[in-house]
C-alpha positions in Angstrom: 22.0 15.5 13.0 21.7 11.7 13.1 22.5 9.9 16.3 25.0 7.0 16.6 22.3 4.3 16.8 20.7 5.4 13.5 24.1 5.6 11.8 25.3 2.3 13.2 22.1 0.5 12.2 22.2 2.0 8.7 25.8 1.0 8.3 24.9 -2.6 9.4 22.1 -2.7 6.9 24.2 -1.4 4.0 26.7 -4.2 4.4 24.2 -6.3 2.6 24.1 -4.1 -0.5 23.4 -5.6 -4.0 24.1 -3.8 -7.2 22.1 -6.4 -9.1 19.0 -5.5 -7.1 19.6 -1.8 -7.7 19.8 -2.4 -11.4 16.6 -4.5 -11.4 14.7 -1.9 -9.4 15.9 0.8 -11.8 14.6 -1.1 -14.8 11.2 -1.4 -13.1 11.1 2.3 -12.4 11.7 2.0 -8.6 14.1 4.9 -8.0 15.3 6.5 -4.8 17.9 9.3 -4.1 20.2 6.6 -2.6 19.6 2.9 -3.0 21.9 0.1 -1.9 19.6 -2.7 -3.0 19.4 -4.5 0.3 16.6 -7.1 0.3 13.6 -6.3 2.5 13.7 -9.5 4.6 17.2 -8.6 5.6 16.2 -5.1 6.6 13.3 -6.4 8.6 15.5 -8.9 10.5 18.1 -6.3 11.3 15.6 -3.7 12.6 13.5 -6.2 14.6 15.2 -5.4 17.9 14.3 -1.8 17.5 10.5 -2.3 16.9 8.5 0.4 18.6 11.3 2.9 18.8 9.3 5.9 17.5 12.1 8.4 17.8 14.6 6.2 15.9 11.9 5.5 13.2 11.3 9.2 12.7 15.0 9.9 12.4 15.7 7.1 10.0 12.8 8.1 7.7 14.3 11.5 7.3 17.4 10.0 5.7 17.7 9.9 1.9 18.6 6.2 1.9 16.0 3.7 0.7 17.1 1.3 3.3 16.7 3.8 6.1 13.2 4.7 5.1 12.2 1.0 4.9 13.8 0.4 8.3 11.7 3.2 9.7 8.5 1.7 8.3 9.4 -1.8 9.7 10.3 -0.5 13.2 7.5 2.0 13.7 4.5 1.0 15.8 1.1 1.8 14.4 0.0 2.9 17.8 2.6 5.7 17.7 1.7 6.8 14.2 0.0 10.2 14.0 -2.1 11.5 11.1 0.5 14.3 10.7 3.3 11.7 10.5 1.4 9.7 7.9 1.1 12.9 5.8 4.7 13.7 6.3 6.0 10.3 5.4 3.6 10.0 2.4 5.4 13.0 0.9 8.2 10.5 0.1 5.9 8.2 -1.8 7.9 8.3 -5.0 7.6 4.8 -6.3 5.5 1.6 -5.9 7.8 -0.1 -3.4 7.7 2.5 -0.7 3.9 2.9 -1.0 3.3 -0.8 -0.8 5.8 -1.4 2.1 4.3 1.5 4.1 0.7 0.4 3.6 1.2 -3.3 4.1 3.5 -3.1 7.1 2.2 -0.1 8.9 -0.4 2.4 7.6 -3.4 0.2 7.4 -3.0 -0.7 11.1 -3.2 3.0 12.2 -6.3 4.4 13.9 -6.3 7.0 11.2 -6.3 4.4 8.4 -9.9 4.8 7.4 -9.6 8.6 7.3 -6.5 8.5 5.2 -7.9 5.9 2.8 -10.9 8.2 2.1 -8.7 11.3 1.7 -5.9 9.8 -0.4 -8.1 7.7 -2.7 -9.5 10.9 -4.0 -6.1 12.6 -4.5 -4.8 13.6 -7.8 -1.4 12.2 -6.8 -1.0 8.7 -8.3 1.0 7.4 -5.3 -1.3 8.8 -2.7 -4.3 7.4 -4.6 -2.5 4.0 -4.7 -1.9 4.2 -0.9 -5.5 5.1 -0.1 -6.9 2.2 -2.2 -4.4 -0.2 -0.8 -5.3 0.8 2.8 -9.0 0.2 2.2 -8.2 -3.1 0.5 -6.1 -4.2 3.5 -8.8 -3.2 5.9 -11.4 -5.1 4.0 -9.2 -8.2 4.1 -8.1 -7.9 7.7 -10.9 -6.2 9.8 -14.1 -8.2 9.6 -15.8 -5.9 12.2 -15.9 -2.9 9.8 -19.4 -2.1 8.5 -20.4 -2.5 4.9 -21.3 1.2 4.5 -17.6 2.1 5.1 -16.7 0.2 1.9 -19.6 1.0 -0.5 -18.4 4.6 -1.4 -15.3 3.0 -2.9 -17.3 1.4 -5.7 -18.0 4.9 -7.1 -14.4 6.0 -6.4 -13.0 3.0 -8.3 -15.5 3.5 -11.2 -14.6 7.2 -11.5 -10.8 6.7 -11.5 -10.8 3.5 -13.6 -10.7 5.1 -17.0 -7.8 7.4 -16.2 -5.9 5.4 -13.6 -2.1 5.1 -14.0 -0.4 1.8 -13.7 0.3 2.6 -10.0 -3.3 3.3 -9.0 -4.8 0.8 -11.4 -3.3 -2.2 -9.6 -4.4 -0.7 -6.2 -8.0 -0.2 -7.5 -8.1 -3.9 -8.6 -6.8 -4.9 -5.2 -9.3 -2.8 -3.3 -12.2 -4.0 -5.5 -11.2 -7.6 -5.1 -10.8 -7.5 -1.3 -14.0 -5.6 -0.7 -15.8 -8.0 -3.0 -14.5 -11.0 -1.0 -15.9 -9.6 2.3 -19.5 -10.9 2.1 -22.3 -11.6 -0.3 -23.8 -8.1 -0.4 -20.4 -6.5 -1.2 -19.5 -9.2 -3.6 -22.7 -8.6 -5.6 -21.9 -4.9 -5.8 -18.3 -5.6 -6.8 -19.4 -8.1 -9.5 -21.8 -5.5 -11.0 -19.0 -2.9 -11.1 -16.5 -5.4 -12.6 -19.0 -6.3 -15.3 -19.6 -2.6 -16.1 -15.8 -2.0 -16.3 -15.4 -5.0 -18.6 -17.8 -3.5 -21.1 -15.8 -0.3 -21.4 -13.6 0.5 -24.4 -11.0 1.9 -22.0 -7.9 -0.2 -21.5 -7.5 0.6 -17.8 -11.1 -0.2 -17.0 -10.9 -3.5 -18.8 -7.7 -4.4 -17.1 -9.2 -3.9 -13.6 -12.2 -6.0 -14.6 -10.0 -8.8 -15.9 -7.9 -8.8 -12.7 -10.9 -9.2 -10.4 -13.8 -10.8 -12.2 -12.6 -14.4 -12.1 -11.9 -14.2 -8.4 -15.1 -12.5 -7.4 -17.2 -15.1 -9.4 -15.2 -18.1 -8.2 -17.5 -20.9 -7.0 -15.4 -21.6 -3.9 -15.6 -18.0 -2.9 -19.3 -17.9 -3.4 -19.8 -20.9 -1.1 -17.7 -19.3 1.6 -19.5 -15.9 1.6 -22.3 -15.2 4.0 
Protein backbone atom coordinates (compact mmCIF):
# COMPACT_ATOMS: atom_id res chain seq x y z
CA UNK A 1 0.00 0.00 0.00
CA UNK A 2 1.38 3.41 -0.99
CA UNK A 3 2.42 5.76 1.80
CA UNK A 4 1.14 9.30 2.13
CA UNK A 5 4.34 10.91 0.83
CA UNK A 6 4.22 8.92 -2.41
CA UNK A 7 0.55 9.69 -2.95
CA UNK A 8 0.96 13.38 -2.10
CA UNK A 9 3.92 13.72 -4.45
CA UNK A 10 2.10 11.94 -7.26
CA UNK A 11 -0.95 14.16 -6.73
CA UNK A 12 1.25 17.26 -6.91
CA UNK A 13 2.86 16.06 -10.14
CA UNK A 14 -0.43 15.15 -11.80
CA UNK A 15 -1.75 18.69 -11.33
CA UNK A 16 0.45 19.56 -14.32
CA UNK A 17 -1.26 17.10 -16.65
CA UNK A 18 -1.52 17.76 -20.39
CA UNK A 19 -3.87 15.95 -22.72
CA UNK A 20 -2.04 17.35 -25.73
CA UNK A 21 1.20 15.75 -24.56
CA UNK A 22 -0.56 12.43 -24.03
CA UNK A 23 -2.00 12.57 -27.56
CA UNK A 24 1.39 13.45 -29.04
CA UNK A 25 3.09 10.60 -27.19
CA UNK A 26 0.41 8.14 -28.27
CA UNK A 27 0.95 9.07 -31.93
CA UNK A 28 4.68 8.35 -31.50
CA UNK A 29 4.01 4.96 -29.93
CA UNK A 30 4.92 6.00 -26.39
CA UNK A 31 2.21 4.26 -24.41
CA UNK A 32 1.84 3.62 -20.67
CA UNK A 33 -0.89 2.03 -18.57
CA UNK A 34 -1.65 5.48 -17.09
CA UNK A 35 -0.23 8.69 -18.57
CA UNK A 36 -1.09 12.25 -17.58
CA UNK A 37 1.38 13.86 -19.98
CA UNK A 38 3.32 15.86 -17.40
CA UNK A 39 6.49 17.33 -18.93
CA UNK A 40 9.71 15.76 -17.65
CA UNK A 41 11.33 19.05 -16.47
CA UNK A 42 8.34 19.62 -14.20
CA UNK A 43 8.62 16.11 -12.75
CA UNK A 44 12.36 16.59 -12.15
CA UNK A 45 11.78 19.88 -10.36
CA UNK A 46 9.05 18.51 -8.11
CA UNK A 47 11.00 15.41 -7.06
CA UNK A 48 14.33 17.18 -6.52
CA UNK A 49 13.77 17.57 -2.73
CA UNK A 50 13.43 13.78 -2.50
CA UNK A 51 16.66 12.90 -4.34
CA UNK A 52 18.34 9.91 -2.76
CA UNK A 53 15.19 8.59 -1.07
CA UNK A 54 15.62 4.98 -2.13
CA UNK A 55 12.53 3.63 -0.41
CA UNK A 56 10.30 6.28 -1.96
CA UNK A 57 11.82 5.67 -5.39
CA UNK A 58 11.13 1.96 -5.12
CA UNK A 59 7.56 2.60 -4.06
CA UNK A 60 6.84 5.08 -6.82
CA UNK A 61 8.27 2.88 -9.54
CA UNK A 62 5.81 0.16 -8.60
CA UNK A 63 2.90 2.46 -9.47
CA UNK A 64 1.31 2.17 -12.90
CA UNK A 65 1.56 5.89 -13.60
CA UNK A 66 4.13 7.12 -16.12
CA UNK A 67 4.81 10.12 -13.92
CA UNK A 68 5.46 7.97 -10.84
CA UNK A 69 7.96 5.80 -12.71
CA UNK A 70 9.82 8.83 -14.06
CA UNK A 71 9.77 10.43 -10.60
CA UNK A 72 11.38 7.26 -9.23
CA UNK A 73 14.11 7.40 -11.87
CA UNK A 74 14.85 11.06 -11.16
CA UNK A 75 15.00 10.70 -7.37
CA UNK A 76 16.95 7.43 -7.15
CA UNK A 77 20.66 7.58 -6.37
CA UNK A 78 22.92 5.43 -8.58
CA UNK A 79 24.85 4.43 -5.46
CA UNK A 80 21.70 2.80 -4.06
CA UNK A 81 20.88 1.01 -7.30
CA UNK A 82 21.36 -2.76 -7.17
CA UNK A 83 21.70 -5.15 -10.11
CA UNK A 84 18.48 -6.83 -9.03
CA UNK A 85 16.71 -3.47 -8.98
CA UNK A 86 17.96 -2.66 -12.48
CA UNK A 87 16.56 -5.96 -13.73
CA UNK A 88 13.27 -5.39 -11.95
CA UNK A 89 12.84 -1.85 -13.23
CA UNK A 90 13.87 -2.88 -16.73
CA UNK A 91 10.86 -5.20 -16.87
CA UNK A 92 8.85 -2.00 -17.33
CA UNK A 93 10.86 -0.93 -20.38
CA UNK A 94 7.85 -0.77 -22.69
CA UNK A 95 8.65 2.28 -24.81
CA UNK A 96 11.55 4.49 -25.89
CA UNK A 97 10.93 7.24 -23.36
CA UNK A 98 11.26 5.19 -20.21
CA UNK A 99 14.36 3.41 -21.54
CA UNK A 100 16.04 6.69 -22.43
CA UNK A 101 15.13 8.41 -19.17
CA UNK A 102 16.32 5.47 -17.06
CA UNK A 103 19.63 5.16 -18.89
CA UNK A 104 20.48 8.85 -19.28
CA UNK A 105 19.50 9.89 -15.76
CA UNK A 106 20.43 6.82 -13.73
CA UNK A 107 21.51 3.46 -15.08
CA UNK A 108 24.78 4.44 -16.78
CA UNK A 109 26.04 5.83 -13.45
CA UNK A 110 25.57 2.53 -11.60
CA UNK A 111 28.51 0.36 -10.61
CA UNK A 112 26.71 -2.43 -12.48
CA UNK A 113 26.43 -0.42 -15.69
CA UNK A 114 29.17 -2.18 -17.65
CA UNK A 115 27.81 -5.60 -16.72
CA UNK A 116 24.27 -4.65 -17.70
CA UNK A 117 25.43 -3.04 -20.94
CA UNK A 118 27.10 -6.30 -21.96
CA UNK A 119 24.16 -8.46 -20.89
CA UNK A 120 21.35 -6.35 -22.30
CA UNK A 121 22.96 -5.47 -25.63
CA UNK A 122 22.87 -9.20 -26.43
CA UNK A 123 19.22 -9.54 -25.44
CA UNK A 124 16.47 -10.52 -27.87
CA UNK A 125 14.26 -7.90 -26.24
CA UNK A 126 14.39 -4.69 -28.31
CA UNK A 127 14.09 -2.34 -25.35
CA UNK A 128 16.70 -4.16 -23.27
CA UNK A 129 18.99 -4.13 -26.29
CA UNK A 130 18.41 -0.40 -26.64
CA UNK A 131 19.19 0.12 -22.96
CA UNK A 132 22.42 -1.86 -23.13
CA UNK A 133 23.68 0.04 -26.15
CA UNK A 134 22.71 3.39 -24.68
CA UNK A 135 24.53 2.57 -21.44
CA UNK A 136 27.79 1.75 -23.22
CA UNK A 137 27.41 4.88 -25.34
CA UNK A 138 26.97 7.05 -22.25
CA UNK A 139 29.94 5.41 -20.56
CA UNK A 140 32.08 6.03 -23.65
CA UNK A 141 31.08 9.69 -23.61
CA UNK A 142 31.35 10.33 -19.87
CA UNK A 143 34.04 8.04 -18.44
CA UNK A 144 37.44 8.65 -20.06
CA UNK A 145 39.20 6.27 -17.67
CA UNK A 146 37.53 3.15 -19.13
CA UNK A 147 39.97 1.06 -21.18
CA UNK A 148 39.54 0.57 -24.93
CA UNK A 149 39.17 -3.20 -24.60
CA UNK A 150 35.87 -2.68 -22.78
CA UNK A 151 34.44 -1.05 -25.90
CA UNK A 152 35.91 -3.13 -28.73
CA UNK A 153 33.47 -6.08 -28.36
CA UNK A 154 30.63 -3.71 -29.19
CA UNK A 155 31.79 -3.35 -32.77
CA UNK A 156 30.90 -7.01 -33.34
CA UNK A 157 27.68 -6.65 -31.37
CA UNK A 158 26.59 -3.65 -33.44
CA UNK A 159 27.55 -5.34 -36.71
CA UNK A 160 25.62 -8.49 -35.79
CA UNK A 161 22.43 -6.67 -34.83
CA UNK A 162 22.54 -3.95 -37.49
CA UNK A 163 20.73 -5.93 -40.16
CA UNK A 164 17.80 -6.91 -37.98
CA UNK A 165 17.67 -3.98 -35.55
CA UNK A 166 14.28 -2.49 -34.77
CA UNK A 167 13.75 1.25 -34.81
CA UNK A 168 14.30 1.20 -31.04
CA UNK A 169 17.67 -0.56 -30.99
CA UNK A 170 18.80 0.93 -34.31
CA UNK A 171 19.03 4.45 -32.90
CA UNK A 172 20.83 3.14 -29.81
CA UNK A 173 23.33 1.24 -31.98
CA UNK A 174 24.10 4.44 -33.86
CA UNK A 175 24.49 6.32 -30.58
CA UNK A 176 26.86 3.71 -29.15
CA UNK A 177 28.96 3.51 -32.32
CA UNK A 178 29.21 7.29 -32.52
CA UNK A 179 30.22 7.80 -28.89
CA UNK A 180 32.73 4.94 -28.87
CA UNK A 181 34.22 6.30 -32.10
CA UNK A 182 34.61 9.75 -30.58
CA UNK A 183 36.70 8.45 -27.67
CA UNK A 184 40.17 8.28 -29.27
CA UNK A 185 41.94 7.69 -32.58
CA UNK A 186 42.22 3.92 -32.21
CA UNK A 187 38.52 3.43 -31.48
CA UNK A 188 37.61 6.02 -34.10
CA UNK A 189 39.48 4.07 -36.78
CA UNK A 190 37.61 0.89 -35.84
CA UNK A 191 34.28 2.72 -35.80
CA UNK A 192 34.91 4.24 -39.23
CA UNK A 193 35.76 0.81 -40.67
CA UNK A 194 32.51 -0.61 -39.32
CA UNK A 195 30.46 2.36 -40.53
CA UNK A 196 31.94 1.98 -44.02
CA UNK A 197 31.11 -1.73 -43.98
CA UNK A 198 27.52 -1.05 -42.91
CA UNK A 199 27.16 1.63 -45.59
CA UNK A 200 27.93 -0.94 -48.30
CA UNK A 201 25.17 -3.26 -47.10
CA UNK A 202 21.90 -3.62 -49.01
CA UNK A 203 20.08 -3.65 -45.69
CA UNK A 204 18.09 -0.54 -44.75
CA UNK A 205 18.88 -0.72 -41.03
CA UNK A 206 22.62 -1.13 -41.59
CA UNK A 207 22.70 1.76 -44.05
CA UNK A 208 20.71 3.95 -41.66
CA UNK A 209 23.19 3.39 -38.83
CA UNK A 210 26.08 4.19 -41.16
CA UNK A 211 24.47 7.38 -42.38
CA UNK A 212 23.82 8.52 -38.81
CA UNK A 213 27.44 8.18 -37.70
CA UNK A 214 29.78 8.40 -40.70
CA UNK A 215 29.79 12.17 -41.10
CA UNK A 216 30.46 12.68 -37.39
CA UNK A 217 33.22 10.08 -37.11
CA UNK A 218 35.06 11.49 -40.14
CA UNK A 219 34.61 15.15 -39.18
CA UNK A 220 37.87 17.10 -39.49
CA UNK A 221 37.37 18.93 -36.20
CA UNK A 222 36.86 15.64 -34.38
CA UNK A 223 39.93 14.10 -36.01
CA UNK A 224 42.07 17.01 -34.81
CA UNK A 225 40.82 16.63 -31.23
CA UNK A 226 41.37 12.87 -31.00
CA UNK A 227 44.56 11.52 -29.49
